[in-house]
N, C-alpha and C positions, 0 to 999 in steps of 0.2 A: 463726534468722532475725531480723534487727534489726527493731524495731517502727517503723512509718511515723511520721514527724513530722507531727502534725496541724496544725502551724503552718507547714509548708513552703508557700511561695507557689505558687499555681496557675500553670502555664505558660500564656501567652496563646494563644488559639486563633485560627488564621488560616484564612479561607475564600477560595477563588478563585471568582469569578463570571465566567462566559464569556457574553458577549452574543451570542446566536445566533438571534434571533427574526426577523431581517429577511428580506425577500423577494428583494432583489437585482434590482431592476427593470432596471438597466442591462445585466444579463447576458442579458436577453430569453430567459428559460428558464422552462419549466414546473416545473423542479426547484428545491428549496430552495437558497438561495445557499451555505450552509455545507456542502452535500453535493456540491458540485462538487469535482473532484479535481485535485491537483497532487502531483508526486513519488510517485504511486502510492497516495495515501490522500486521504480527504476533507479539506477545509480544517479542519473541526471536529476530526477525529481527530488531526491534527498538533498543534493547540492543547491538546487533552486530554492527549496524550502528554507535552508539555512541563510542563503543570500538575501532573500526577500524579507527576512526579519531585520536586516541591517539597513537596506536601502529599498526604496519603492521598486516594484517590479519593472517599471518603465526605465529604471536605471541599471537593469541587469541584462546582459547580452550573452547569449550562447553562441559560440563560434562553431558552426556545424559544417560538415563536409560529407563524409561517407553516409550514404542513405539519408541525405539531408531532409527530404520530404517526410520520411517516416519519423525522424527525430522531432522535427517541427510539429507534426501532427500529435505526437505522443504527449508533448508538454504544452500544447497550445493554450490550454485553460489557465496556465500560470500567468499569461499576459506579458511575458518578458519579450525582449527584442531578439532578433537573430541576425547573424552575419554569416554569409556563405564563404567558406574557404574552399573554393572549387578544387584547387590543387593543394594537397596536404604536404607542406614542406617544412614541418617543424613548428615548435611553440612560438619561436620568434616571428616566423612567417604569419602565424595566426594573428598576432597583434598588428603586423604590417597591414594585413587585409582589413582589420577592424579599425584602422586609424581614423577613417572618416566618421564612423559611428561614435568613436570615443573622443573625437576632437573637442566637443563642447565641454568636456569635463576637466576638472583640475587634477584629479587623482584617479588612479585605476588600481583596483584590487584584482589579482589574477587567481582564479581557482581552477580546479580540474573536475571535469564531469564524471570521472571514474573514481573519485575519492569521496564516498558518501558519508563518511563518519565526521566530516568537518562540521563544527557547530557554529551557531551565530555568535556565541560568546567568544570563540577563538578568532573569528573574523573581526569582531569589534576590538579585541585586544591587539590584533595586527594593525588595524587602522589607527587606534589610539597611540600605540607605540610609535608608529611611523610619523604621526603628527607631532608628537612630543619631541622627537629627535630631529625634526626638520630635515629629514633625509630625502635623497632623490629616489632611493630604492631600499625597501625593507624586506628581508628574507625571513619567512617563517621556517624555523628549524625544528628538529626533533632529536632527542637522544635515544639511540637504539643500542641494545645490548650486542646485537650482531649487525654492524653497519655495512657489511660487505655488499658491494654493488652500488652503493650510494655515493654521491659526491660529498666530500667532507667540507665543513666550514672551518676555515683558518681565520681566526680573529687577530686583529693587530695586537691586542693585549688579552691575556687569558681571562681577565675579569671585565673587559670592555665590551662595548656594543658594536664597535666598528669592525667591518669585515675586510680582511686583507685579500682573501681569494676563496673561490670555490674550486676544489681540486677533485677531479674525477678519479675513480678507483684505479684506473690503469696508470695514472700519473703520480700516485702517492709515493712519498718517500717513506723510509722505514719509520721515521718519527710520526709522520702524518697518518700512518695506518693505525696508530693507537687512538686517534680521535674518534669519538663516538657521536659527535654532533653532526647531523647530516642535513643536506638541503632537501626540503620537502617539495620544492617547486611552486609553492604558494608565495606570492609577492604582493607588495604594495608599492606603487610608483607615483611619483609626481609626473603628470602627463607631459609637461613641457620638456624636461630633460629626456624622458623616455622617447618621445617621438622626434626630438631633436637629434638623437644619437642612434636610433634604431636601425638606420640604413648602414651603420657601420658593422652590423652583424655579418658574419661570413658563413658561406655554405661549404667552405673548404674542409669537409670532414668525410668520413667513410660513407655516410648516408646522404650527403649532399643536402643537408637541412640547416635551417637557421634556428639556433637554440637560444631561448630567452635567458638561460643561465649565463650566457656570455655577456649579458648586459652589465653584470656586476663588475667585470674587469673593464669594460668600456667606460662605464660611469666613473669608476675609480680613477682611470687614466685622465678623465676629463675634469678631475678635481671635484667631483660630486660625491656626496657622502652616501655610503652604503652600510647599512646596519643589519643586525639580526636579532630576532626575538625567538625564544624557544617555546614551543608548545608545551602546555602542562601535561597533556596526555598524548603520547607518541602515536597512539592508535589513530588519532584523527587525521593524520596525513597519509595513511596507508591507502594505496590504490588497488583496484581489482584487475590484475592483468591476466590471471589464469583462472580456470574453474576452481582450483583448490583455494586460491586467494579469495575468490568470491564466497566460497563456503565458509572460510574463516571469518570474513567480515560479517556475513549473515549470522553466524553463531554468536559473535561478539555483540552484535546489535540486539539480537533476541534475548541474550542473557542480561544485557543492560536493561532491556524493557521489562523483563520479569522482576528484576531488582527494584526498578522504579515503582512498579505497581505494588509490590510487597511493602515498600516504604510508605505507600499511600493507604495501606490498610487492607490490601487484598491478600487472601490466602491462596497460594498456588502449590498444590501438592505435586512433588517431583517436577519442578520447573524445567529441568533439563529435557523433559519429554514434550513440553508444550511449544507450540508455534504461535507466537503473538506478534502481529505486525506493529510497526512503529507508531501508526496513527490511532491505534485502538485505545479506548478509554474504558476504565472499569471502576465502579464505585466501591467504597469501603465495605468490609464484611462480606463481600462476595467470595465464594469458594470455587476455585477452578481445579477440577480433578485432573489426574494424569492424562496425557496424550490428547489434549484439547487443542484445536486450532481456532484462533480468533483472527480473522483476516480483514483486510481493507479498512474501512472506516467504521467498524463495529463500535457501538456504545453499549455498555452494560451497566445497569444500575446497582444499587446497594442491596445487600442481603440476598443476592441471587446465587444459585448453584448451577454450575455448568458441568454436566456429566462427562465421563471419559469417552473419548473417540468421537465427540461431537465436532462438527466443522461448521463454523459460523462466518459468513461473508457479508460484510457491510450491512449489518442488521442493527436495529435499535431495540434493546431489551430493557424492560423496566425493572422496578424494585421487586424483590421477593418472588422472582420467577424461578421455576424449577425446569431446567432443561436436562432431561435424563439421558442415559447412555445412548450414543450412536445417532444423534439427530444431525440432520443436514439442513441448514437454514441459510437462505440467500436473499439479500435485499428486501427484507421484511421487517415488520414492527410487531413486537410482542409486549403487551401492556402488563401492568403490575399484577402480580400474584397468579399469572397464567401458568399452566403446567403443560409441558410438551414431552412426548416420548414415553418409553424408549423407542428409538428408530422412527421418529417422525421426519417428514421431508417437507419443508416449506420452500417452494420455488418463488422466484421474484414476484413482488407485488402483493404480498399477503399482509393482513393485519389480524392479530389474535388479541382480542380485547381482555379487559380485566376479568380475572377469575375463570377464564375459559380453559377447557381441557382438550388438548389434541393428543391422542394416544398412540399406541404402538402401530407402526406400519400404516399411518395415515398420511396421505399426500395432499397438500393444498397448492393451488396455483391461481394467482390473482383472485384471492378469496379473502373476504372479511368475515371473521367469526365473532359474533357479538358477545357482550358481557354475560358470563355465567353459562355459556353454551358448551356442549360437549360433542366431540366426535372421537370416540375412544378406541375404535378398533378397525383396522383393515378397510379404510374408506378413502375414496378419491373425490375431492371437491374442487372443481375447476371453474373459474369465472362465476363465482357464487357469492351472494350476499346472505349471510346467516344472521338472523336477528338475535335477541337476547333470550337466554334460558331455553334454548333449543336443544333437543336430544337427537343426534344423528346415529342411527343404529349401525352395528357392524356390517361391513360388506356393502354399504351404500355407495353408489357412484352417481355423479352428474355427467351426463353425456353432453358435453359443451361444444363438440365439433362435428359438423355435418359433412365434412370432407371438403368444404369450401370456406365456410365462415365459422367464427366462434360465437356462441350465444350464451346468454346469462340465465342463471337460475337464482330466484329470490325465495328465501325461506324466512317467513316473518316470525315475530316473537312467539315464544311458547309452543312452537310446532314440535310434534313427536314423529320422527321418521323411523319406521320399523326396519329391522335388519334386512339386508339383501335387496333393498329397494333400488330402482333405477329411475332417475329423474332426467327426462329428455328435454333439454333446453331448446327454445326459450320456454320457461314455465315458472309460475308463481304459486307457492304454497301459502295460503292465507293464515292469518294470526290464529293460533290455538288449534289448528287442524291436526288430524292424525293421518299418517300414511301407513297402512297395514304392511306387515312384513312381506317381502317378496313381491311387492307391487311395482308395476311399471307405470310411471306417471307421464302421460303425454299431453294432458290438458291442465289448465289452472285449477287449483283446488280452493274453493271458497273458505273463508274463515270458519273455524269451529266445525268443520266437516270431517268425514272419514272418507279417505280415498282407498278403495280396495280393488285391485286389478290383478287377479291371479287365476289360473285355470282351476276348474272345479275338481276336487279330489275324488277319484274313483277307487274303490277297494274291491278286488276280486279275490274272494276267499279261496284258499287251496291252490292258487295259481302257481306259486313258487314251488310247492311240493310236486305238482304235476310236471313242471319243467325239469326238476332234478331227476324224476323217475324216467322221463322220456330220454334224457341225455344218457342215463345209466344203461337203458335198454339198447340204445344205438351203439354204445361203446362195447356191449357184450356180443354184438353180431360179428 
């Protein structure tokens, strides 16, 4: 093994700081702003996903404040770091608070937890541009057709990279009002000049806050270079400050998702009616009918068809599966060539194996249905293991709950369960056995047996006629 060169230069360390401490007053919500959802995930989760494609999660820090414990808990699985901004006094104050956590790094990229459209490609472009220009501060900008309300970027030269000033809306001259390039609030900094000058920020404004935007002027006055790079897609810098803006971002994200899937070979009929979350994956030649919802971490294979009005949450669906109209599927697995619906309901923890059929108004809960088995009509199977090539008749139910505990029903291969049967768990139906229609099963059924448990039928001829005549006579009195 070659010996390490002790003189080899250390690679610069880059941290990403996500500002996520705000309350979001304009949302008029009791929930933290960054935990509102678009595209099937929280605003903050989208930003973290983009950031962790650029640097390791250990180098990403969310600066949290309002409802800090809830925010931390919501994204704990991401393994990022957290900095508490106990008192929220602006974006500049957030980095002041995070100074100790960010001190070991050479460069800091600043993102916003309420701007979920930012992509890893744009973060990398900001990083690379910043490095190539050897700047102290790089501003990610956007060109907007209607820039009203945004701070404008005034460059030293029209075609140059260097920034002369960021001018807020209220301070614009007549000429500056014609500028369409705006400050996004996303920045890349060299850590040393940033923290060497950050204490020069002033809170002498109407809100009494420290604004990170002011670092551009401070660094320029200190003879440090400040440059700007324009985002290729202005949508990426948009934040969700109102319910209407969240709705617009959600719509943009879902439209983009549908286009991505169609580019990958998926047919989506009337995509404007479908709700498909950002993490969903769908294989080629699958057809998604109108008004379908694919939510969470759902994975759909190839040559599958998803019927209208179906709602599917975090399920794994195989190839050549048919999900007919109106099915509701949650946290379950459906294997190749299975058929479901119409109006089937799979509650969490179900597995439907290859070539199995789950029909109309059938509900499963923590149930595995084996290869080639069928439960086609009006049936409830809860905490049940169904073997291969089993037929479960219409109206069958497993009684899995005794009021205190849940119990398991096991139906082995080749069993025929007649319609309107009641299987009271815990119970096992042996391989190849028959359960006669309308039977209540309370004991295990041996293999190849017939279980028959219904009341003996009694026929009283003429009884109905006599009843009608009696009723008629009473009415005549």
